[in-house]
KEKE-3310 file (N, C-alpha, C; in steps of 0.2 Angstrom, whole numbers, plus 5000, padded with zeros to 4 digits):
npx = (5520:5525:5523:5527:5515:5519:5532:5530:5523:5533:5539:5529:5521:5508:5499:5484:5479:5480:5469:5466:5478:5476:5465:5470:5480:5472:5465:5476:5477:5482:5481:5476:5480:5478:5476:5485:5483:5495:5499:5500:5514:5516:5515:5530:5538:5554:5566:5582:5599:5611:5626:5636:5638:5639:5642:5635:5644:5640:5627:5612:5611:5614:5624:5620:5625:5617:5612:5601:5597:5603:5617:5614:5614:5609:5602:5599:5589:5589:5595:5599:5605:5616:5630)
npy = (5451:5466:5475:5488:5493:5501:5496:5483:5485:5489:5478:5470:5477:5477:5477:5484:5490:5491:5483:5474:5467:5461:5453:5444:5438:5431:5422:5413:5407:5414:5423:5440:5450:5463:5479:5494:5511:5524:5541:5552:5559:5576:5587:5594:5592:5587:5574:5573:5569:5574:5580:5589:5600:5616:5628:5645:5659:5670:5668:5657:5648:5636:5631:5620:5606:5597:5581:5578:5571:5579:5589:5601:5617:5624:5635:5633:5632:5621:5615:5602:5597:5587:5580)
npz = (5519:5514:5499:5488:5476:5465:5463:5460:5448:5440:5436:5431:5420:5414:5424:5430:5441:5459:5464:5453:5453:5466:5463:5453:5461:5470:5462:5460:5471:5482:5497:5501:5514:5518:5509:5508:5506:5503:5505:5491:5484:5484:5469:5462:5473:5477:5480:5487:5489:5501:5497:5501:5515:5521:5533:5533:5537:5551:5551:5553:5543:5530:5516:5504:5495:5483:5477:5466:5455:5447:5450:5462:5470:5486:5498:5515:5530:5538:5552:5555:5543:5534:5526)
capx = (5525:5523:5526:5523:5512:5523:5538:5528:5521:5539:5541:5523:5518:5501:5494:5480:5478:5481:5463:5467:5483:5473:5461:5475:5483:5467:5464:5481:5476:5486:5476:5478:5478:5475:5479:5485:5485:5498:5498:5504:5519:5514:5519:5535:5542:5560:5570:5589:5604:5615:5633:5640:5634:5643:5638:5636:5646:5636:5619:5611:5610:5619:5624:5620:5626:5613:5611:5593:5596:5608:5620:5612:5616:5603:5603:5594:5589:5589:5600:5602:5607:5623:5632)
capy = (5455:5473:5477:5493:5492:5504:5492:5477:5487:5490:5471:5468:5483:5476:5477:5490:5493:5486:5479:5469:5462:5457:5447:5439:5434:5427:5417:5409:5404:5418:5428:5446:5452:5470:5484:5501:5517:5529:5548:5554:5564:5582:5589:5599:5590:5583:5571:5573:5567:5580:5579:5593:5605:5621:5634:5652:5663:5675:5666:5650:5645:5632:5630:5613:5604:5591:5576:5578:5569:5583:5592:5608:5621:5628:5638:5629:5634:5615:5614:5595:5595:5585:5575)
capz = (5516:5511:5493:5484:5469:5460:5462:5456:5441:5435:5433:5427:5418:5412:5430:5429:5447:5465:5464:5448:5456:5471:5460:5450:5466:5473:5457:5460:5478:5487:5500:5502:5521:5517:5505:5511:5501:5506:5502:5485:5485:5480:5463:5464:5479:5475:5485:5485:5494:5503:5496:5506:5519:5523:5537:5531:5543:5554:5550:5555:5537:5527:5509:5503:5488:5483:5471:5465:5448:5444:5456:5463:5477:5489:5505:5519:5537:5542:5556:5555:5536:5534:5521)
cpx = (5522:5527:5523:5521:5516:5529:5536:5526:5527:5541:5535:5519:5510:5496:5491:5480:5479:5475:5464:5472:5480:5469:5465:5478:5478:5465:5470:5481:5480:5481:5480:5475:5474:5479:5479:5487:5489:5498:5502:5509:5517:5518:5524:5539:5548:5564:5577:5593:5609:5622:5638:5635:5639:5640:5640:5638:5641:5628:5618:5609:5616:5619:5625:5621:5622:5613:5604:5592:5601:5611:5617:5614:5610:5606:5597:5595:5589:5595:5603:5604:5614:5624:5631)
cpy = (5461:5474:5483:5491:5495:5500:5486:5479:5488:5483:5468:5474:5483:5476:5484:5494:5488:5481:5473:5464:5458:5451:5442:5435:5429:5421:5411:5405:5408:5423:5434:5448:5458:5474:5491:5506:5522:5536:5548:5559:5570:5584:5594:5597:5585:5580:5571:5571:5573:5577:5583:5598:5610:5627:5640:5656:5669:5674:5659:5646:5640:5632:5623:5611:5597:5587:5575:5575:5573:5587:5600:5611:5625:5631:5635:5632:5627:5614:5607:5593:5593:5580:5568)
cpz = (5513:5505:5490:5477:5464:5458:5458:5449:5437:5432:5429:5425:5416:5418:5429:5436:5453:5465:5459:5450:5461:5468:5457:5456:5469:5468:5457:5467:5483:5490:5502:5509:5521:5512:5508:5506:5505:5502:5496:5487:5481:5474:5465:5469:5475:5480:5482:5491:5495:5502:5500:5509:5523:5527:5533:5537:5544:5553:5553:5549:5535:5519:5508:5496:5488:5476:5470:5457:5444:5451:5456:5470:5479:5496:5509:5526:5541:5546:5556:5548:5537:5528:5523)
residu = (MET:ARG:VAL:PRO:PHE:SER:TRP:LEU:ARG:SER:TYR:VAL:PRO:GLU:LEU:GLU:SER:PRO:GLU:VAL:LEU:GLU:GLU:ARG:LEU:ALA:SER:LEU:GLY:PHE:GLU:THR:ASP:ARG:MET:GLU:ARG:ILE:PHE:GLN:ILE:PRO:GLY:GLY:VAL:VAL:PHE:ALA:ARG:VAL:LEU:GLU:ALA:HIS:PRO:ILE:SER:SER:THR:SER:LEU:LYS:ARG:LEU:VAL:LEU:ASP:ALA:GLY:LYS:VAL:VAL:GLU:VAL:VAL:SER:GLY:ALA:GLY:ASN:ALA:ARG:ALA)
# end
């Protein structure tokens, strides 16, 4: 089973690192097949859900209304952007 450490840590905040978790699991008789580190999300990157996508006439751009923790409007050149 693949489980993100960040998710586990939200339930067990005293876990210091994935390595500590692996040691604790081993002491309980659970074997860890492998640990994978995935890339860190760069600072300043925001994930958002597209609520609305409206084409801007005479351009290939769209006006997007996004839910990024708060509602914001942006102009995008992403042709595949849709609600």
